C-alpha positions in Angstrom: 3.3 1.4 -24.6 3.6 -1.8 -22.5 5.9 -2.3 -19.6 6.5 -5.1 -17.1 6.7 -4.2 -13.5 8.1 -7.0 -11.2 7.4 -7.2 -7.5 9.2 -9.3 -4.9 6.5 -12.0 -4.2 3.0 -13.2 -4.6 2.2 -11.7 -1.2 3.1 -8.3 -2.7 0.8 -9.0 -5.6 -2.1 -9.8 -3.2 -1.5 -6.6 -1.3 -1.3 -4.5 -4.4 -4.4 -6.1 -6.0 -6.5 -5.9 -2.8 -9.7 -7.8 -1.9 -11.7 -8.6 -5.0 -9.3 -6.4 -7.0 -10.4 -3.2 -5.4 -7.0 -1.6 -5.3 -5.9 -2.6 -8.8 -9.2 -1.3 -10.2 -8.6 2.0 -8.5 -5.1 2.2 -9.8 -6.3 1.4 -13.3 -8.8 4.2 -13.1 -6.4 6.7 -11.5 -3.7 6.0 -14.1 -5.9 5.4 -17.1 -4.0 2.2 -17.9 -4.7 -1.5 -18.4 -2.9 -3.5 -15.8 -2.7 -7.3 -16.2 -2.2 -8.9 -12.8 -0.3 -12.2 -12.3 -2.2 -15.3 -11.2 -1.1 -17.8 -8.6 1.9 -19.8 -9.8 3.0 -17.1 -12.3 6.0 -14.9 -11.8 5.0 -11.8 -9.7 5.0 -9.4 -12.7 2.4 -6.8 -13.6 2.0 -5.9 -17.2 1.0 -2.2 -17.7 -0.4 -0.9 -21.0 -1.3 2.7 -21.9 0.2 6.0 -22.8 3.9 6.5 -21.8 3.3 9.0 -19.0 0.3 6.9 -17.6 2.4 3.7 -17.7 5.2 5.5 -15.8 2.7 6.7 -13.2 1.3 3.2 -12.7 4.8 1.8 -12.5 5.7 4.3 -9.7 2.5 3.5 -7.8 3.1 -0.3 -8.0 6.7 0.0 -7.0 5.8 2.3 -4.1 3.1 0.0 -2.9 5.5 -3.0 -3.0 8.2 -1.1 -1.1 5.6 0.0 1.5 4.4 -3.6 2.0 8.1 -4.8 2.3 8.7 -2.1 5.0 5.6 -3.0 6.9 6.5 -6.7 6.8 10.1 -6.0 7.9 8.8 -3.9 10.7 6.5 -6.6 11.9 9.2 -9.2 11.7 11.5 -7.1 13.8 8.7 -6.6 16.4 8.2 -10.4 16.6 12.0 -10.9 17.1 12.5 -8.1 19.6 9.0 -8.1 21.2 9.1 -4.3 21.5 8.2 -1.2 19.5 10.5 -0.6 16.5 10.4 2.7 14.6 10.4 2.2 10.9 11.6 4.3 7.9 10.4 7.9 7.9 9.5 8.5 4.2 6.5 6.4 3.3 3.7 8.1 1.3 1.2 9.7 3.7 3.1 8.8 6.8 6.0 9.9 8.9 6.7 6.8 11.0 5.7 3.2 11.2 5.6 1.6 14.6 5.4 -2.1 14.9 2.5 -1.6 17.3 -0.4 -1.3 14.9 -3.3 0.2 16.8 -5.2 2.2 14.2 -7.4 1.5 11.1 -8.6 3.9 8.5 -12.3 4.1 7.7 -13.9 3.1 5.3 -11.2 1.0 3.6 -10.1 -0.7 6.9 -6.4 -0.7 6.3 -4.7 -1.2 9.7 -1.1 -0.6 9.1 -0.7 2.5 11.3 0.1 3.8 14.7 -2.6 6.2 16.0 -0.3 9.3 15.4 0.2 8.5 11.7 -3.5 7.6 11.2 -4.5 11.0 12.7 -1.9 12.8 10.5 -3.5 11.2 7.4 -7.0 12.3 8.5 -5.8 15.9 9.1 -4.9 16.4 5.5 -7.2 18.5 3.3 -8.2 15.5 1.2 -7.2 12.5 3.3 -6.4 9.3 1.3 -5.3 5.9 2.4 -1.6 5.5 1.4 -2.2 1.9 0.6 -5.4 1.9 -1.7 -5.8 5.7 -2.2 -9.4 5.7 -1.2 -10.9 8.7 0.6 -10.6 8.4 4.4 -13.2 9.7 6.8 -11.7 8.8 10.1 -9.2 6.8 12.0 -10.2 4.3 14.7 -8.3 2.6 17.4 -8.2 -1.2 17.1 -7.7 -3.8 19.7 -6.2 -7.2 19.2 
């Protein structure tokens, strides 16, 4: 089965694919699918091929990642406009809140989209995983900008 999964923009594609394709490779392995990624200048559309249930899982993961990125981006835009801390939506995978003040990064993947409280919650899980790239997390560290 083959299904097309559109995302809002090329920035979403870049976030879902990850540096050197690390995130999309992990998603391919996790879902046992082939995922064709769009190249610059093409419509932001992933083409997923595999068994019906595997394609459905890959589709959910791609859509979830795109929504997550959109929320992070909206939260950061609000912070820039208001110049204060803005709580975000409460139901993102692996998190309870998003604060516009990003002060924590996950190790070893380095994703830095979290307040310290959320990063620590991720690390306290039995098998902690980054909600962005799904790699194993060993710790959260405070970042300074």
